[in-house]
py3Dmol code that shows the C-alpha trace and the ligand (Angstrom):
import py3Dmol

protein = """\
ATOM      1  CA  MET A   1      17.657  14.546 -18.543  1.00  0.00           C
ATOM      2  CA  ASN A   2      14.694  16.788 -17.777  1.00  0.00           C
ATOM      3  CA  TYR A   3      11.738  16.504 -20.140  1.00  0.00           C
ATOM      4  CA  GLY A   4       9.751  19.347 -18.658  1.00  0.00           C
ATOM      5  CA  THR A   5       6.975  19.994 -16.179  1.00  0.00           C
ATOM      6  CA  GLU A   6       3.434  21.289 -16.742  1.00  0.00           C
ATOM      7  CA  PRO A   7       0.755  21.285 -14.035  1.00  0.00           C
ATOM      8  CA  LEU A   8      -2.923  20.478 -14.604  1.00  0.00           C
ATOM      9  CA  PRO A   9      -5.707  22.295 -12.746  1.00  0.00           C
ATOM     10  CA  GLY A  10      -7.508  20.594  -9.892  1.00  0.00           C
ATOM     11  CA  LEU A  11      -4.559  18.568  -8.591  1.00  0.00           C
ATOM     12  CA  PRO A  12      -2.897  18.723  -5.176  1.00  0.00           C
ATOM     13  CA  LYS A  13       0.456  20.529  -4.748  1.00  0.00           C
ATOM     14  CA  ALA A  14       1.936  17.610  -2.872  1.00  0.00           C
ATOM     15  CA  VAL A  15       1.286  13.874  -2.560  1.00  0.00           C
ATOM     16  CA  THR A  16       2.338  11.490   0.168  1.00  0.00           C
ATOM     17  CA  ILE A  17       3.635   8.239  -1.196  1.00  0.00           C
ATOM     18  CA  TRP A  18       2.899   5.312   1.121  1.00  0.00           C
ATOM     19  CA  GLU A  19       5.647   2.898   0.113  1.00  0.00           C
ATOM     20  CA  VAL A  20       4.491  -0.702   0.434  1.00  0.00           C
ATOM     21  CA  GLY A  21       7.412  -2.502  -1.251  1.00  0.00           C
ATOM     22  CA  PRO A  22       8.978  -4.142   1.831  1.00  0.00           C
ATOM     23  CA  ARG A  23       5.625  -5.503   3.073  1.00  0.00           C
ATOM     24  CA  ASP A  24       3.083  -5.874   0.264  1.00  0.00           C
ATOM     25  CA  GLY A  25       5.807  -6.209  -2.368  1.00  0.00           C
ATOM     26  CA  LEU A  26       8.080  -8.798  -0.775  1.00  0.00           C
ATOM     27  CA  GLN A  27       5.117 -10.696   0.648  1.00  0.00           C
ATOM     28  CA  ASN A  28       4.019 -11.457  -2.913  1.00  0.00           C
ATOM     29  CA  GLU A  29       7.424 -12.269  -4.370  1.00  0.00           C
ATOM     30  CA  SER A  30       8.458 -15.941  -4.527  1.00  0.00           C
ATOM     31  CA  ALA A  31      12.075 -15.234  -3.536  1.00  0.00           C
ATOM     32  CA  LEU A  32      12.959 -15.190   0.159  1.00  0.00           C
ATOM     33  CA  VAL A  33      15.107 -12.159   0.966  1.00  0.00           C
ATOM     34  CA  PRO A  34      17.597 -12.185   3.887  1.00  0.00           C
ATOM     35  CA  VAL A  35      17.023  -9.869   6.859  1.00  0.00           C
ATOM     36  CA  SER A  36      20.086  -7.758   6.017  1.00  0.00           C
ATOM     37  CA  VAL A  37      18.781  -7.037   2.518  1.00  0.00           C
ATOM     38  CA  LYS A  38      15.318  -6.115   3.858  1.00  0.00           C
ATOM     39  CA  VAL A  39      16.833  -3.714   6.415  1.00  0.00           C
ATOM     40  CA  GLU A  40      18.999  -2.123   3.765  1.00  0.00           C
ATOM     41  CA  PHE A  41      15.991  -1.882   1.408  1.00  0.00           C
ATOM     42  CA  VAL A  42      13.913  -0.019   3.986  1.00  0.00           C
ATOM     43  CA  GLU A  43      16.829   2.250   4.903  1.00  0.00           C
ATOM     44  CA  ARG A  44      17.488   3.021   1.249  1.00  0.00           C
ATOM     45  CA  LEU A  45      13.825   3.899   0.744  1.00  0.00           C
ATOM     46  CA  ALA A  46      14.038   6.409   3.639  1.00  0.00           C
ATOM     47  CA  ASP A  47      17.281   7.676   2.144  1.00  0.00           C
ATOM     48  CA  ALA A  48      15.507   8.285  -1.153  1.00  0.00           C
ATOM     49  CA  GLY A  49      13.128  10.598   0.724  1.00  0.00           C
ATOM     50  CA  HIS A  50      10.194   8.398   1.619  1.00  0.00           C
ATOM     51  CA  THR A  51       8.353   9.466   4.749  1.00  0.00           C
ATOM     52  CA  VAL A  52       6.176   6.355   5.050  1.00  0.00           C
ATOM     53  CA  VAL A  53       7.638   2.893   4.494  1.00  0.00           C
ATOM     54  CA  GLU A  54       5.369  -0.011   5.380  1.00  0.00           C
ATOM     55  CA  THR A  55       7.995  -2.306   6.728  1.00  0.00           C
ATOM     56  CA  THR A  56       6.676  -5.768   7.536  1.00  0.00           C
ATOM     57  CA  SER A  57       3.788  -7.803   8.885  1.00  0.00           C
ATOM     58  CA  MET A  58       3.102  -9.472  12.207  1.00  0.00           C
ATOM     59  CA  VAL A  59       1.173 -12.364  10.686  1.00  0.00           C
ATOM     60  CA  ARG A  60       2.031 -15.899  11.701  1.00  0.00           C
ATOM     61  CA  PRO A  61       5.287 -16.972   9.984  1.00  0.00           C
ATOM     62  CA  GLU A  62       3.683 -20.150   8.619  1.00  0.00           C
ATOM     63  CA  TRP A  63       1.104 -18.010   6.754  1.00  0.00           C
ATOM     64  CA  VAL A  64       3.612 -15.626   5.148  1.00  0.00           C
ATOM     65  CA  PRO A  65       7.101 -17.166   5.233  1.00  0.00           C
ATOM     66  CA  GLN A  66       8.453 -14.177   3.243  1.00  0.00           C
ATOM     67  CA  LEU A  67       7.884 -11.972   6.304  1.00  0.00           C
ATOM     68  CA  ALA A  68       8.648 -14.483   9.066  1.00  0.00           C
ATOM     69  CA  ASP A  69      11.583 -12.291  10.203  1.00  0.00           C
ATOM     70  CA  ALA A  70       9.483  -9.262  11.109  1.00  0.00           C
ATOM     71  CA  GLU A  71      11.010  -8.956  14.620  1.00  0.00           C
ATOM     72  CA  GLN A  72      14.564  -9.133  13.359  1.00  0.00           C
ATOM     73  CA  VAL A  73      13.934  -6.546  10.659  1.00  0.00           C
ATOM     74  CA  LEU A  74      12.376  -4.129  13.139  1.00  0.00           C
ATOM     75  CA  CYS A  75      15.153  -4.705  15.717  1.00  0.00           C
ATOM     76  CA  ARG A  76      17.929  -4.055  13.231  1.00  0.00           C
ATOM     77  CA  LEU A  77      16.336  -1.180  11.383  1.00  0.00           C
ATOM     78  CA  ASP A  78      17.747   2.304  11.950  1.00  0.00           C
ATOM     79  CA  ARG A  79      14.452   4.162  12.296  1.00  0.00           C
ATOM     80  CA  ARG A  80      14.775   7.844  11.447  1.00  0.00           C
ATOM     81  CA  PRO A  81      12.861  10.762  12.922  1.00  0.00           C
ATOM     82  CA  GLY A  82      10.264  12.087  10.500  1.00  0.00           C
ATOM     83  CA  VAL A  83       9.763   8.657   8.848  1.00  0.00           C
ATOM     84  CA  ARG A  84       6.888   6.344   9.709  1.00  0.00           C
ATOM     85  CA  TYR A  85       7.362   2.588   9.507  1.00  0.00           C
ATOM     86  CA  PRO A  86       3.857   1.048   9.635  1.00  0.00           C
ATOM     87  CA  VAL A  87       3.458  -2.648  10.280  1.00  0.00           C
ATOM     88  CA  LEU A  88       0.559  -4.902   9.288  1.00  0.00           C
ATOM     89  CA  VAL A  89      -1.102  -6.450  12.340  1.00  0.00           C
ATOM     90  CA  PRO A  90      -3.696  -9.254  12.054  1.00  0.00           C
ATOM     91  CA  ASN A  91      -4.821  -9.634  15.680  1.00  0.00           C
ATOM     92  CA  GLU A  92      -4.207  -8.616  19.306  1.00  0.00           C
ATOM     93  CA  ARG A  93      -1.197 -10.860  19.627  1.00  0.00           C
ATOM     94  CA  GLY A  94       0.355  -9.162  16.594  1.00  0.00           C
ATOM     95  CA  LEU A  95      -0.407  -5.779  18.100  1.00  0.00           C
ATOM     96  CA  ARG A  96       1.360  -6.685  21.351  1.00  0.00           C
ATOM     97  CA  ARG A  97       4.433  -7.792  19.381  1.00  0.00           C
ATOM     98  CA  ALA A  98       4.338  -4.542  17.386  1.00  0.00           C
ATOM     99  CA  LEU A  99       4.043  -2.421  20.551  1.00  0.00           C
ATOM    100  CA  ASP A 100       6.965  -4.274  22.158  1.00  0.00           C
ATOM    101  CA  LEU A 101       9.070  -3.336  19.135  1.00  0.00           C
ATOM    102  CA  GLY A 102       8.206   0.341  19.371  1.00  0.00           C
ATOM    103  CA  VAL A 103       5.960   0.469  16.316  1.00  0.00           C
ATOM    104  CA  THR A 104       4.022   3.745  16.016  1.00  0.00           C
ATOM    105  CA  ASP A 105       1.731   2.978  13.081  1.00  0.00           C
ATOM    106  CA  ILE A 106      -0.156  -0.188  12.278  1.00  0.00           C
ATOM    107  CA  ALA A 107      -2.474  -1.411   9.544  1.00  0.00           C
ATOM    108  CA  VAL A 108      -5.260  -3.971   9.509  1.00  0.00           C
ATOM    109  CA  PHE A 109      -6.243  -5.809   6.362  1.00  0.00           C
ATOM    110  CA  ALA A 110      -9.972  -6.122   5.676  1.00  0.00           C
ATOM    111  CA  SER A 111     -11.806  -7.436   2.646  1.00  0.00           C
ATOM    112  CA  VAL A 112     -14.980  -5.870   1.289  1.00  0.00           C
ATOM    113  CA  THR A 113     -16.083  -9.120  -0.360  1.00  0.00           C
ATOM    114  CA  GLU A 114     -17.206 -12.296   1.384  1.00  0.00           C
ATOM    115  CA  SER A 115     -15.275 -14.481  -1.063  1.00  0.00           C
ATOM    116  CA  PHE A 116     -11.927 -12.866  -0.333  1.00  0.00           C
ATOM    117  CA  ALA A 117     -12.631 -12.614   3.401  1.00  0.00           C
ATOM    118  CA  LYS A 118     -13.201 -16.341   3.381  1.00  0.00           C
ATOM    119  CA  ALA A 119     -10.135 -17.087   1.175  1.00  0.00           C
ATOM    120  CA  ASN A 120      -7.713 -14.749   2.932  1.00  0.00           C
ATOM    121  CA  LEU A 121      -8.955 -14.588   6.529  1.00  0.00           C
ATOM    122  CA  ASN A 122     -11.165 -17.665   6.758  1.00  0.00           C
ATOM    123  CA  ARG A 123     -13.929 -15.459   8.178  1.00  0.00           C
ATOM    124  CA  THR A 124     -16.964 -13.534   7.016  1.00  0.00           C
ATOM    125  CA  VAL A 125     -16.549  -9.802   6.502  1.00  0.00           C
ATOM    126  CA  ALA A 126     -18.489  -9.141   9.726  1.00  0.00           C
ATOM    127  CA  GLU A 127     -16.389 -11.648  11.702  1.00  0.00           C
ATOM    128  CA  SER A 128     -13.165 -10.094  10.436  1.00  0.00           C
ATOM    129  CA  LEU A 129     -14.302  -6.646  11.504  1.00  0.00           C
ATOM    130  CA  GLU A 130     -15.212  -8.037  14.926  1.00  0.00           C
ATOM    131  CA  MET A 131     -11.696  -9.445  15.165  1.00  0.00           C
ATOM    132  CA  PHE A 132     -10.165  -6.068  14.283  1.00  0.00           C
ATOM    133  CA  ALA A 133     -12.351  -4.008  16.687  1.00  0.00           C
ATOM    134  CA  PRO A 134     -10.265  -4.671  19.865  1.00  0.00           C
ATOM    135  CA  VAL A 135      -7.010  -4.360  17.875  1.00  0.00           C
ATOM    136  CA  ILE A 136      -7.960  -0.926  16.568  1.00  0.00           C
ATOM    137  CA  ALA A 137      -9.266   0.169  19.985  1.00  0.00           C
ATOM    138  CA  SER A 138      -6.060  -0.883  21.811  1.00  0.00           C
ATOM    139  CA  ALA A 139      -3.873   0.660  19.111  1.00  0.00           C
ATOM    140  CA  ARG A 140      -5.729   3.989  19.377  1.00  0.00           C
ATOM    141  CA  GLU A 141      -5.434   3.862  23.205  1.00  0.00           C
ATOM    142  CA  ALA A 142      -1.669   3.541  22.648  1.00  0.00           C
ATOM    143  CA  ASP A 143      -1.913   6.544  20.346  1.00  0.00           C
ATOM    144  CA  LEU A 144      -0.859   4.627  17.227  1.00  0.00           C
ATOM    145  CA  GLY A 145      -1.991   5.584  13.735  1.00  0.00           C
ATOM    146  CA  VAL A 146      -4.250   2.870  12.414  1.00  0.00           C
ATOM    147  CA  ARG A 147      -4.754   2.332   8.702  1.00  0.00           C
ATOM    148  CA  GLY A 148      -7.557   0.107   7.475  1.00  0.00           C
ATOM    149  CA  TYR A 149      -6.888  -1.646   4.219  1.00  0.00           C
ATOM    150  CA  LEU A 150      -9.953  -2.509   2.161  1.00  0.00           C
ATOM    151  CA  SER A 151      -9.183  -5.122  -0.464  1.00  0.00           C
ATOM    152  CA  MET A 152     -11.131  -5.909  -3.642  1.00  0.00           C
ATOM    153  CA  CYS A 153     -12.788  -2.472  -3.689  1.00  0.00           C
ATOM    154  CA  TRP A 154     -13.675  -2.513  -7.387  1.00  0.00           C
ATOM    155  CA  GLY A 155     -13.601  -6.128  -8.395  1.00  0.00           C
ATOM    156  CA  ASP A 156     -13.077  -9.629  -7.021  1.00  0.00           C
ATOM    157  CA  PRO A 157     -12.014 -12.704  -8.982  1.00  0.00           C
ATOM    158  CA  TRP A 158     -14.986 -14.745  -7.622  1.00  0.00           C
ATOM    159  CA  GLU A 159     -17.687 -12.077  -7.528  1.00  0.00           C
ATOM    160  CA  GLY A 160     -16.833  -9.743 -10.417  1.00  0.00           C
ATOM    161  CA  ALA A 161     -17.638  -6.032 -10.077  1.00  0.00           C
ATOM    162  CA  VAL A 162     -18.016  -4.952  -6.466  1.00  0.00           C
ATOM    163  CA  PRO A 163     -20.795  -2.425  -5.782  1.00  0.00           C
ATOM    164  CA  ALA A 164     -19.664   0.863  -4.152  1.00  0.00           C
ATOM    165  CA  GLU A 165     -22.245   0.317  -1.342  1.00  0.00           C
ATOM    166  CA  ARG A 166     -20.347  -2.729  -0.152  1.00  0.00           C
ATOM    167  CA  VAL A 167     -17.165  -0.692   0.173  1.00  0.00           C
ATOM    168  CA  VAL A 168     -18.979   2.175   1.895  1.00  0.00           C
ATOM    169  CA  GLU A 169     -20.368  -0.244   4.466  1.00  0.00           C
ATOM    170  CA  VAL A 170     -16.949  -1.635   5.389  1.00  0.00           C
ATOM    171  CA  ALA A 171     -15.266   1.760   5.177  1.00  0.00           C
ATOM    172  CA  THR A 172     -17.685   3.515   7.548  1.00  0.00           C
ATOM    173  CA  ARG A 173     -17.438   0.579   9.939  1.00  0.00           C
ATOM    174  CA  LEU A 174     -13.639   0.768   9.989  1.00  0.00           C
ATOM    175  CA  MET A 175     -13.797   4.519  10.588  1.00  0.00           C
ATOM    176  CA  SER A 176     -16.254   4.095  13.425  1.00  0.00           C
ATOM    177  CA  LEU A 177     -13.931   1.451  14.970  1.00  0.00           C
ATOM    178  CA  GLY A 178     -11.257   4.150  15.097  1.00  0.00           C
ATOM    179  CA  CYS A 179      -9.157   3.828  11.917  1.00  0.00           C
ATOM    180  CA  THR A 180      -7.315   7.068  11.216  1.00  0.00           C
ATOM    181  CA  GLU A 181      -6.921   6.293   7.516  1.00  0.00           C
ATOM    182  CA  LEU A 182      -8.369   3.973   4.911  1.00  0.00           C
ATOM    183  CA  SER A 183      -6.619   2.540   1.868  1.00  0.00           C
ATOM    184  CA  LEU A 184      -8.818   1.481  -1.008  1.00  0.00           C
ATOM    185  CA  GLY A 185      -7.260  -1.510  -2.684  1.00  0.00           C
ATOM    186  CA  ASP A 186      -7.791  -2.521  -6.250  1.00  0.00           C
ATOM    187  CA  THR A 187      -6.321  -5.904  -5.433  1.00  0.00           C
ATOM    188  CA  ILE A 188      -6.664  -7.401  -8.911  1.00  0.00           C
ATOM    189  CA  GLY A 189      -6.131  -4.189 -10.868  1.00  0.00           C
ATOM    190  CA  VAL A 190      -9.481  -4.112 -12.675  1.00  0.00           C
ATOM    191  CA  ALA A 191     -10.670  -0.579 -11.750  1.00  0.00           C
ATOM    192  CA  THR A 192     -11.058   2.132 -14.356  1.00  0.00           C
ATOM    193  CA  PRO A 193     -11.163   5.932 -13.685  1.00  0.00           C
ATOM    194  CA  GLY A 194     -14.955   6.388 -13.789  1.00  0.00           C
ATOM    195  CA  ARG A 195     -15.436   3.650 -11.222  1.00  0.00           C
ATOM    196  CA  VAL A 196     -12.707   5.109  -9.015  1.00  0.00           C
ATOM    197  CA  VAL A 197     -14.493   8.476  -8.993  1.00  0.00           C
ATOM    198  CA  ALA A 198     -17.849   6.879  -8.348  1.00  0.00           C
ATOM    199  CA  LEU A 199     -16.498   5.140  -5.260  1.00  0.00           C
ATOM    200  CA  LEU A 200     -14.791   8.233  -3.916  1.00  0.00           C
ATOM    201  CA  ARG A 201     -18.084  10.161  -4.351  1.00  0.00           C
ATOM    202  CA  ALA A 202     -20.022   7.428  -2.568  1.00  0.00           C
ATOM    203  CA  LEU A 203     -17.536   7.491   0.330  1.00  0.00           C
ATOM    204  CA  THR A 204     -17.609  11.259   0.767  1.00  0.00           C
ATOM    205  CA  ALA A 205     -21.412  11.212   0.530  1.00  0.00           C
ATOM    206  CA  ALA A 206     -21.381   8.729   3.411  1.00  0.00           C
ATOM    207  CA  GLY A 207     -19.300  11.111   5.532  1.00  0.00           C
ATOM    208  CA  VAL A 208     -15.819   9.583   5.056  1.00  0.00           C
ATOM    209  CA  PRO A 209     -13.395  12.540   4.928  1.00  0.00           C
ATOM    210  CA  ILE A 210     -11.374  12.458   1.679  1.00  0.00           C
ATOM    211  CA  GLU A 211      -8.271  13.416   3.714  1.00  0.00           C
ATOM    212  CA  ALA A 212      -8.503  10.003   5.378  1.00  0.00           C
ATOM    213  CA  VAL A 213      -8.633   8.132   2.067  1.00  0.00           C
ATOM    214  CA  ALA A 214      -5.608   6.649   0.299  1.00  0.00           C
ATOM    215  CA  VAL A 215      -5.660   4.682  -2.970  1.00  0.00           C
ATOM    216  CA  HIS A 216      -3.830   1.433  -3.603  1.00  0.00           C
ATOM    217  CA  PHE A 217      -3.876   0.581  -7.283  1.00  0.00           C
ATOM    218  CA  HIS A 218      -2.479  -2.440  -9.055  1.00  0.00           C
ATOM    219  CA  ASP A 219      -1.232  -2.138 -12.630  1.00  0.00           C
ATOM    220  CA  THR A 220      -2.266  -5.631 -13.716  1.00  0.00           C
ATOM    221  CA  TYR A 221      -4.433  -4.213 -16.506  1.00  0.00           C
ATOM    222  CA  GLY A 222      -2.329  -1.116 -17.078  1.00  0.00           C
ATOM    223  CA  GLN A 223      -4.820   1.207 -15.352  1.00  0.00           C
ATOM    224  CA  GLY A 224      -2.777   2.244 -12.319  1.00  0.00           C
ATOM    225  CA  LEU A 225      -1.769   5.747 -13.324  1.00  0.00           C
ATOM    226  CA  ALA A 226      -5.054   6.681 -15.027  1.00  0.00           C
ATOM    227  CA  ASN A 227      -6.842   5.613 -11.866  1.00  0.00           C
ATOM    228  CA  THR A 228      -4.397   7.566  -9.709  1.00  0.00           C
ATOM    229  CA  LEU A 229      -4.893  10.758 -11.697  1.00  0.00           C
ATOM    230  CA  ALA A 230      -8.676  10.436 -11.333  1.00  0.00           C
ATOM    231  CA  ALA A 231      -8.284   9.953  -7.584  1.00  0.00           C
ATOM    232  CA  LEU A 232      -5.984  12.992  -7.244  1.00  0.00           C
ATOM    233  CA  GLN A 233      -8.512  15.114  -9.172  1.00  0.00           C
ATOM    234  CA  HIS A 234     -11.028  14.107  -6.518  1.00  0.00           C
ATOM    235  CA  GLY A 235      -8.988  15.196  -3.533  1.00  0.00           C
ATOM    236  CA  VAL A 236      -6.972  12.130  -2.615  1.00  0.00           C
ATOM    237  CA  THR A 237      -3.394  13.030  -1.557  1.00  0.00           C
ATOM    238  CA  THR A 238      -1.999   9.681  -0.361  1.00  0.00           C
ATOM    239  CA  VAL A 239      -1.065   7.018  -2.909  1.00  0.00           C
ATOM    240  CA  ASP A 240       0.278   3.518  -2.151  1.00  0.00           C
ATOM    241  CA  THR A 241       2.939   2.189  -4.451  1.00  0.00           C
ATOM    242  CA  SER A 242       5.702  -0.360  -4.400  1.00  0.00           C
ATOM    243  CA  ALA A 243       9.320   0.367  -5.316  1.00  0.00           C
ATOM    244  CA  GLY A 244      10.079  -1.218  -8.645  1.00  0.00           C
ATOM    245  CA  GLY A 245       6.516  -2.573  -8.812  1.00  0.00           C
ATOM    246  CA  LEU A 246       7.473  -5.353  -6.389  1.00  0.00           C
ATOM    247  CA  GLY A 247       4.801  -7.981  -5.781  1.00  0.00           C
ATOM    248  CA  GLY A 248       3.139  -9.812  -8.615  1.00  0.00           C
ATOM    249  CA  CYS A 249      -0.602 -10.388  -8.842  1.00  0.00           C
ATOM    250  CA  PRO A 250      -1.500 -13.764  -7.317  1.00  0.00           C
ATOM    251  CA  PHE A 251      -4.915 -13.791  -9.006  1.00  0.00           C
ATOM    252  CA  ALA A 252      -3.878 -13.044 -12.602  1.00  0.00           C
ATOM    253  CA  GLY A 253      -0.613 -14.927 -13.118  1.00  0.00           C
ATOM    254  CA  SER A 254       0.843 -11.561 -14.047  1.00  0.00           C
ATOM    255  CA  ALA A 255       4.256 -10.197 -13.117  1.00  0.00           C
ATOM    256  CA  THR A 256       2.581  -6.838 -12.616  1.00  0.00           C
ATOM    257  CA  GLY A 257       0.751  -6.213  -9.402  1.00  0.00           C
ATOM    258  CA  ASN A 258       1.394  -3.095  -7.303  1.00  0.00           C
ATOM    259  CA  LEU A 259       1.732   0.154  -9.194  1.00  0.00           C
ATOM    260  CA  ALA A 260       5.479   0.979  -9.233  1.00  0.00           C
ATOM    261  CA  THR A 261       6.596   3.972  -7.189  1.00  0.00           C
ATOM    262  CA  GLU A 262       8.914   5.018  -9.998  1.00  0.00           C
ATOM    263  CA  ASP A 263       6.028   5.100 -12.484  1.00  0.00           C
ATOM    264  CA  LEU A 264       4.009   7.233 -10.080  1.00  0.00           C
ATOM    265  CA  LEU A 265       6.984   9.537  -9.443  1.00  0.00           C
ATOM    266  CA  TRP A 266       7.578  10.144 -13.159  1.00  0.00           C
ATOM    267  CA  HIS A 267       3.882  10.996 -13.523  1.00  0.00           C
ATOM    268  CA  LEU A 268       3.803  13.345 -10.513  1.00  0.00           C
ATOM    269  CA  GLU A 269       7.099  15.059 -11.367  1.00  0.00           C
ATOM    270  CA  GLY A 270       5.819  15.835 -14.855  1.00  0.00           C
ATOM    271  CA  LEU A 271       2.773  17.437 -13.240  1.00  0.00           C
ATOM    272  CA  GLY A 272       4.941  19.446 -10.858  1.00  0.00           C
ATOM    273  CA  ILE A 273       3.524  17.675  -7.787  1.00  0.00           C
ATOM    274  CA  HIS A 274       5.879  17.465  -4.804  1.00  0.00           C
ATOM    275  CA  THR A 275       6.597  14.136  -3.090  1.00  0.00           C
ATOM    276  CA  GLY A 276      10.074  14.567  -1.550  1.00  0.00           C
ATOM    277  CA  VAL A 277      11.203  11.278  -3.089  1.00  0.00           C
ATOM    278  CA  ASN A 278      14.256  11.161  -5.326  1.00  0.00           C
ATOM    279  CA  LEU A 279      13.596   9.183  -8.515  1.00  0.00           C
ATOM    280  CA  THR A 280      17.255   8.435  -9.302  1.00  0.00           C
ATOM    281  CA  LYS A 281      17.917   6.998  -5.827  1.00  0.00           C
ATOM    282  CA  LEU A 282      14.753   4.949  -6.041  1.00  0.00           C
ATOM    283  CA  VAL A 283      15.635   3.434  -9.406  1.00  0.00           C
ATOM    284  CA  GLU A 284      19.088   2.513  -8.021  1.00  0.00           C
ATOM    285  CA  THR A 285      17.389   0.872  -5.051  1.00  0.00           C
ATOM    286  CA  SER A 286      14.978  -1.148  -7.167  1.00  0.00           C
ATOM    287  CA  THR A 287      17.706  -2.175  -9.581  1.00  0.00           C
ATOM    288  CA  TRP A 288      19.835  -3.296  -6.619  1.00  0.00           C
ATOM    289  CA  LEU A 289      16.945  -5.219  -5.074  1.00  0.00           C
ATOM    290  CA  ALA A 290      16.144  -6.936  -8.380  1.00  0.00           C
ATOM    291  CA  THR A 291      19.572  -8.667  -8.219  1.00  0.00           C
ATOM    292  CA  HIS A 292      18.487 -10.209  -4.886  1.00  0.00           C
ATOM    293  CA  LEU A 293      15.130 -11.322  -6.306  1.00  0.00           C
ATOM    294  CA  GLY A 294      16.467 -12.734  -9.505  1.00  0.00           C
ATOM    295  CA  ARG A 295      13.880 -10.974 -11.616  1.00  0.00           C
ATOM    296  CA  GLU A 296      13.818  -7.634 -13.403  1.00  0.00           C
ATOM    297  CA  SER A 297      11.530  -4.896 -12.238  1.00  0.00           C
ATOM    298  CA  PRO A 298       8.251  -4.798 -14.213  1.00  0.00           C
ATOM    299  CA  SER A 299       8.249  -0.959 -13.912  1.00  0.00           C
ATOM    300  CA  SER A 300       8.420   0.900 -17.241  1.00  0.00           C
ATOM    301  CA  VAL A 301      10.241   3.816 -15.596  1.00  0.00           C
ATOM    302  CA  VAL A 302      12.824   1.583 -13.915  1.00  0.00           C
ATOM    303  CA  ARG A 303      13.502  -0.154 -17.230  1.00  0.00           C
ATOM    304  CA  ALA A 304      13.744   3.164 -19.112  1.00  0.00           C
ATOM    305  CA  LEU A 305      16.110   4.710 -16.568  1.00  0.00           C
ATOM    306  CA  GLN A 306      18.211   1.904 -15.157  1.00  0.00           C
ATOM    307  CA  ASN A 307      20.744   1.894 -17.975  1.00  0.00           C
ATOM    308  CA  SER A 308      20.496   5.554 -18.958  1.00  0.00           C
TER     309      SER A 308
END
"""
ligand_1 = """\
1
MG
Mg -0.884 -4.298 -3.259
"""
view = py3Dmol.view(width=600, height=400)
view.addModel(protein, "pdb")
view.setStyle({"model": 0}, {"cartoon": {"style": "trace"}})
view.addModel(ligand_1, "xyz")
view.setStyle({"model": 1}, {"stick": {}})
view.zoomTo()
view.show()
């Protein structure tokens, strides 16, 4: 059923969806998924029309057992021309593993707050950026795309509201180290549209090109789409989402973490914004994956469409 399309002024004609389900989503699910299911998941996402599917992470298996099979997934995956399969890389060793497997795009995961840098990386923010510097430099020498994730951009469970200046500091540093793109993460889902716009303005004022900025919203407090719309109105054209809303929120005891790709797609299709991703195929994929996870998708759109 088609319920109609009506554009709004000031929005982009097309949006790139950076699908994070296989990496950020599965990493934060308690169920361990077999390699064959992961490979099929990534291939189905590409089938559905995704052009960027963040596939896995080269972190040490004992840190993230959910993604301990990164090599096997990448070896078995049928990588298609025109689709990018970025991989999260924590250090130089991870980068070498990624390069050996023919990866063309990597991401590094930085925190803008000291509390989360300590909790997640066991380093200060400055130490973590020092650790990433040679990784980013080597990756750029090898002509890879390098995305810098910034987590806790609007709020942090230990520190509360995060000032935009903190984010600008880390963002400009990551750009000067050679990142080709930044992803602003609302890791605990507490941002609201005015604060989203304030941060985007602060970043552009500091010389960060808006074309290099992606947004990564979590729907923990139900703000994901409102925040996305605000970001699109301010020139952002890349949005991170997770198929079926995979990946809960480890800091809120909530089933809802990553904004669901289906929820974003419904929103963008209603606004007449092109993504190239087929909503029906995606809902089928998320419904299929849910049977392997043993939990229903938290996405409103998946729930509305899966039995229709
Ligand atoms: Mg996320």
